[in-house]
Phi, psi and omega in degrees: 000141180255176184294324181294316177297317178299319181295312181294322177296316179296320181294321178293315179293325177293322176297315178296320178296319179296321176294322176295320175299316180300311181294318180298313178293323178297316177295321178296313179294324178294319177297314178295322178294323177294328178284317183284328182234073183290325179247107182224156179278174180293321181294315179296323178297318178295318179295320179295318179299316180295315181292323177295321179295315179293319177296320180295319177298315178294319180293319178296320179295316179295317178298316179299315181295318179295317178296320179294323177296319178296316179296319182293327180282338183261331183242132176285095186285346181297335179285338188250336187238160177294152184292333181291343180277339189251026178290141184293337183289340179270326183233000000 
């Protein structure tokens, strides 16, 4: 396997992991919202769904970035991935 294949494989798997984080956080926030607001109106429900989705997206992104920083500090990724992927301005 070469560096380009490793880079593309990692990007696809990272996308899937980020989507799993998004879904996981969304379910967690929805569960907590159902516990905190058992009786809610239709308008409050719509606002909560939107806010839970935005919070889940932000939380998933932050979790992904923290995990990537930990991996980057422990494993020398320059041996496995293309250099355009490892610029400091992205991570």
